[in-house]
C-alpha positions in Angstrom: 0.0 0.0 0.0 1.3 3.5 -0.9 2.5 5.7 1.9 0.6 8.6 0.2 -3.0 9.2 -0.8 -3.5 12.2 -3.1 -6.4 14.7 -2.8 -7.2 17.4 -5.3 -10.2 19.7 -6.1 -12.7 19.0 -8.8 -11.4 22.1 -10.7 -8.3 20.0 -11.6 -10.4 18.4 -14.3 -8.8 15.0 -13.8 -10.6 12.3 -15.9 -12.3 9.5 -13.9 -10.0 6.8 -15.4 -6.9 8.7 -14.3 -8.3 9.2 -10.8 -9.0 5.5 -10.5 -5.6 4.6 -11.9 -3.7 6.6 -9.3 -6.2 6.5 -6.4 -6.7 10.3 -6.5 -9.6 11.6 -4.4 -11.6 14.7 -5.3 -13.1 17.4 -3.1 -15.9 19.3 -5.0 -15.8 23.0 -5.7 -19.1 24.6 -6.5 -21.0 26.2 -9.4 -23.7 28.8 -8.6 -26.5 29.6 -11.1 -29.1 32.0 -9.8 -30.1 30.7 -6.4 -28.9 27.2 -6.9 -25.5 25.9 -5.7 -24.2 22.7 -7.2 -21.2 20.5 -6.6 -18.8 20.8 -9.4 -18.7 17.4 -11.1 -22.5 17.0 -10.9 -23.1 19.5 -13.6 -21.4 19.7 -17.0 -20.3 22.8 -18.8 -23.1 22.3 -21.3 -25.6 22.3 -18.5 -24.0 25.4 -16.9 -24.4 27.4 -20.1 -28.0 26.1 -20.8 -29.2 26.9 -17.3 -27.5 30.3 -17.3 -29.0 31.3 -20.6 -32.4 30.1 -19.5 -32.3 32.3 -16.3 -30.5 35.2 -18.0 -27.6 35.1 -15.4 -23.9 34.5 -15.5 -22.6 31.4 -13.6 -20.5 32.0 -10.5 -18.2 29.6 -8.6 -17.2 29.0 -5.0 -14.3 27.1 -3.4 -14.2 23.7 -1.9 -15.4 24.1 1.7 -13.8 23.5 5.1 -16.4 20.8 5.7 -15.6 19.1 2.4 -11.9 18.8 3.3 -12.6 17.7 6.9 -14.9 15.0 5.7 -12.5 13.8 3.1 -9.4 13.9 5.4 -11.2 11.9 8.1 -12.6 9.4 5.7 -9.3 8.8 4.0 -7.5 8.5 7.4 -9.9 5.9 8.5 -9.4 4.0 5.2 -5.6 4.5 5.0 -4.5 5.0 8.7 -0.8 4.7 7.9 -0.7 7.0 4.9 0.1 10.7 4.5 -2.8 12.5 2.9 -1.3 14.8 0.3 -3.5 17.7 -0.9 -2.1 18.9 -4.2 -4.1 22.2 -4.3 -5.8 24.4 -6.9 -4.1 27.8 -7.1 -4.4 29.6 -3.8 -4.7 33.1 -5.3 -7.8 32.2 -7.4 -9.8 30.6 -4.6 -9.9 30.0 -0.8 -9.8 26.2 -1.2 -6.2 26.0 -0.1 -6.8 28.1 3.0 -9.8 25.9 3.9 -7.6 22.8 3.5 -5.0 24.2 5.7 -7.6 24.9 8.4 -9.0 21.4 8.0 -5.5 20.0 8.4 -5.0 21.6 11.8 -4.7 18.8 14.4 -4.4 16.2 11.6 -0.6 15.5 11.5 -1.2 13.0 8.6 -2.3 15.8 6.2 0.1 17.9 4.1 -1.1 20.5 1.6 0.9 22.3 -1.1 -0.2 24.9 -3.7 0.3 23.9 -7.3 -0.2 27.6 -8.4 -2.2 26.1 -11.2 -5.8 25.2 -12.2 -7.6 22.7 -14.5 -5.3 20.7 -16.7 -2.3 22.5 -15.2 -3.1 21.3 -11.7 -4.0 17.9 -13.2 -0.5 17.7 -14.8 1.1 18.3 -11.4 -1.1 15.9 -9.6 -0.6 13.0 -12.1 3.2 13.6 -12.3 3.3 13.5 -8.5 1.4 10.2 -8.4 3.8 8.8 -11.0 6.8 10.1 -8.9 5.4 8.4 -5.8 4.8 5.2 -7.7 8.4 5.2 -9.2 10.0 6.1 -5.8 8.3 3.9 -3.1 10.8 5.0 -0.5 10.3 8.7 -1.1 9.7 10.8 2.1 7.2 13.6 2.4 10.0 16.1 1.9 11.1 14.3 -1.3 7.6 14.5 -2.7 7.1 18.2 -1.7 10.4 19.0 -3.4 9.3 17.2 -6.6 6.0 19.2 -6.6 7.8 22.5 -6.1 10.1 21.7 -9.1 7.2 20.4 -11.2 4.9 23.4 -10.7 7.6 25.7 -11.9 7.7 23.8 -15.2 4.0 24.0 -16.0 3.0 26.2 -19.0 -0.7 26.6 -19.0 -3.1 28.9 -20.8 -6.5 29.3 -22.4 -7.9 31.1 -25.4 -11.6 32.1 -24.6 -14.0 32.6 -27.4 -16.6 34.5 -25.4 -15.1 37.2 -23.2 -18.3 37.9 -21.3 -17.5 35.0 -18.9 -14.1 36.4 -18.1 -15.5 39.8 -17.6 -18.2 38.6 -15.3 -15.7 36.6 -13.2 -13.5 39.7 -12.9 -10.7 38.3 -15.1 -10.8 41.3 -17.5 -11.4 44.9 -16.9 -14.3 46.7 -18.7 -11.8 48.5 -20.9 -10.0 45.4 -21.9 -13.3 43.6 -22.5 -14.8 46.3 -24.7 -11.6 46.8 -26.7 -11.2 43.2 -27.3 -14.8 42.7 -28.3 -14.8 45.6 -30.8 -11.5 44.6 -32.4 -12.4 40.9 -32.4 -9.3 40.1 -30.3 -8.9 36.9 -28.4 -6.7 37.3 -25.4 -4.4 34.6 -24.2 -5.0 34.0 -20.5 -2.1 32.3 -18.8 -1.3 31.2 -15.2 1.6 33.3 -14.0 2.6 32.5 -10.4 -0.9 31.3 -9.8 -2.6 34.4 -11.2 -4.8 34.7 -14.4 -2.9 37.1 -16.6 -3.8 38.3 -20.1 -0.4 38.0 -21.8 -1.0 38.2 -25.5 -3.7 39.3 -27.9 -4.5 37.2 -30.9 -6.5 38.3 -34.0 -8.4 36.3 -36.5 -10.5 33.1 -36.4 -10.6 30.9 -33.3 -8.9 28.2 -35.4 -6.0 30.5 -36.2 -5.8 31.8 -32.7 -5.5 28.3 -31.2 -2.5 27.4 -33.4 -0.8 30.7 -32.7 -1.4 30.2 -29.0 0.4 26.8 -29.2 3.3 28.5 -30.8 3.3 31.1 -28.0 3.4 28.5 -25.2 6.2 26.7 -27.0 8.2 29.9 -27.2 8.4 29.8 -23.4 10.2 26.4 -23.5 12.1 24.4 -24.3 9.3 21.9 -23.6 9.0 18.2 -23.1 7.8 16.8 -26.4 6.5 13.6 -24.9 3.0 15.0 -24.3 0.8 18.0 -24.6 -2.5 18.3 -22.7 -5.4 19.8 -24.6 -8.6 21.2 -23.1 -11.9 22.6 -24.4 -15.2 23.8 -23.1 -18.6 22.9 -24.6 -19.1 24.1 -28.1 -15.5 24.1 -29.5 -15.8 23.0 -33.1 -14.5 19.6 -34.3 -12.7 21.4 -37.2 -10.6 23.3 -34.6 -9.8 20.1 -32.7 -8.8 18.4 -35.9 -6.5 21.3 -36.8 -4.9 21.3 -33.4 -4.2 17.5 -33.5 -2.6 17.8 -36.9 -0.5 20.8 -35.8 0.8 19.3 -32.5 1.7 16.1 -34.4 3.5 18.1 -37.0 5.4 20.0 -34.2 6.7 16.7 -32.9 4.6 16.0 -29.8 4.6 12.2 -29.3 1.2 12.1 -27.7 -1.8 14.3 -26.8 -5.0 13.9 -24.9 -8.2 16.0 -24.7 -10.1 16.9 -21.6 -13.5 18.7 -21.5 -13.3 21.1 -18.6 -16.0 20.7 -15.9 -18.5 23.2 -14.6 -16.1 25.1 -12.4 -13.6 26.0 -15.2 -16.4 26.3 -17.8 -18.0 29.0 -15.7 -14.8 31.2 -16.1 -13.6 30.4 -19.6 -17.0 30.4 -21.3 -18.2 28.1 -24.2 -15.9 27.2 -27.2 -12.7 27.9 -25.3 -9.4 26.1 -25.9 -6.6 25.4 -23.5 -3.3 23.7 -23.5 -0.6 22.6 -21.0 3.0 21.8 -21.6 5.8 20.8 -19.4 9.1 22.7 -19.6 12.2 20.5 -19.8 13.8 20.0 -16.4 
């Protein structure tokens, strides 16, 4: 039995089969539409957009709760009494989930939390690579694992290209001036995670298909990157023609593998429909 059990938030967008493969446990974040609050993971991005349109409101989100972490930590400790519970956390500057987890860990010596400074498929990359590290190093100590996570999170290159800026605006991700200027000029901003913060780093013009390919070039320019894999993400509504173009392009660039993940309700509420995202790992 592993000395570690990994916990992450639902906003990491880790596919079920990957969670089962590495015994990763999920604490739900929350999606709020009108007066209704739902656990992330129980509502898809498509449902978020449909319900929001029907009510004429923008979706909101809230963090994983103190109660959610306490319940998870206690359950896992009962099931794995000799294991260290390792919370590999959603970016602490975008949500209070990490703070709630730290509070929940008080008095529970078997719990350790660390901030990935990332979200969605970026957090997922850190979580999965951590699980692989633990599997490959059965004698690793807590300090060994934390040191690996610290080095890994510094190698994550993550960004999104939203198609509909209204969701970023509603979530406070863009100022009104930025939003109006981008909308009038048909500009698609690149939103990257920089030290845990959402930052608009580049403006792309043209069709969504063209923007996604230029965005991939932009991320690669921050390398050199590990060409073994690129993670690809999308929200409900992204066209198959764009996905096909992306697959052809990343194969042409030399990536040995890729996989797609549809982001869940939490991330969908911020990026809006038809968004595209990618994550790469810088070479160590």
